[in-house]
N, C-alpha and C positions, 0 to 999 in steps of 0.2 A: 366721315365715311371712309377715308383712307385708313385710319387706324383700325376700324372694324374689319376691313378687308385684310389687312396685315395680320390682325389677331386671328381671324378665321384661317388664314394660311398657316400660321403657327399651330393652330389646333389640328388642322388636317395633316400636317407633318407628323404630329403625335399620334393621330389615329393610324397613320401608315406604319409608324414605329410599333404601335401596339399590335397590329396585324403581323408584322414581321416577327416580333418577339414571342407572341402568344401562339400563333398558328403556323408560321412558316419557318421557324427557327431550325428545325431538323429536316428541312427540305432543301432541294438544290437552290431555290430562290433565296432562302434565309442564309444558307452557308455562303452563297456568293456575295450577298449584301454585306455580311460581316466578316468575310474571308475566314471561314471556319472549316476545320476538318470534320468529316462525318463522325469520327469518334468523339471529338470535343463537343459537337452540337448535341449528340445523343446524351452525353453525360450532364450537360448543362441546361437541358431543355426545361426542366422545372424552374430553375433559377431565372431563365430568360422569360418564362411565362409570367412570373411574379413581377419582373422588371417591366414587362409590357403592360401589365395592369396599372402600374403607377403612371406610365405614360398616358394611359387612358384617362386616369383621374385628372392629369394636367389638362388634357384636351377638354374634358367635361367642364372643368372650371372656366376655361376660356370661352367655350360655347355659351355657358350660362351667363357669364359677364356680358358677352355681346347681346344675348337675348334680353338682358335687363336694360340695355340701352345706356343712357347717360348715368342712370342710377347704379349701374354695374361697374363704375370706375374702379372701386376698391377691389372687386373680384378680378378685373382685368389686370390691374397693376400687380396684385399679389401673385397671380398665377404666371404672369410674364416674368416676374423676378424669379420665381421658382424655376421656370424653364431656363432662364439665363444662368442661374447658379448651377443647375444640373449640367448644362452645356459646358460651362467652364470647367467644372469638376471632371466631367467625362473627357474633355480634351486633355486635361492634365494627367489623368490616370489611365485612360484607355486608348484614345485615338484622337489626334489633333483635328481630324476631319469633323468631329462632333462640334468643334467650335464654329464651323461654317454652316453646318446643317441645322444645328439646334440653337446655339447661343446667338449668333449674328442675326437671324430672323427675329428672335425675341427682343434683342437690343433695338433693332430698327422699329419694331412695333411699339416698344416702350417710348422711344423718341417721338413717334407719330402721335401716340396717345397723349403725351405730356405737352406737345405743341399744338394740339387742337383747340 
């Protein structure tokens, strides 16, 4: 039960990221969340939308794994590892904050999943 709750939390975080990147990137909310200038957000809006879509795929995989229950273990572990790697890469290349927002929750969910 705990691992499912944690996995759902990671999935919800990624739905939120999808919304920020696909729909709110070039708005006050999106610019504030990512500390962007209006000029930069306007120029990168299409790229951010594409990135948001990928975050949505991560969330979909996690939701599907939870929906499958115990038989979804491989889905859950695969998508959590993808989130963890993306979070580490993002922390190294973009912003250290990503390590705590994306990678750490995935790591905690992986630990809970493996310990159940």
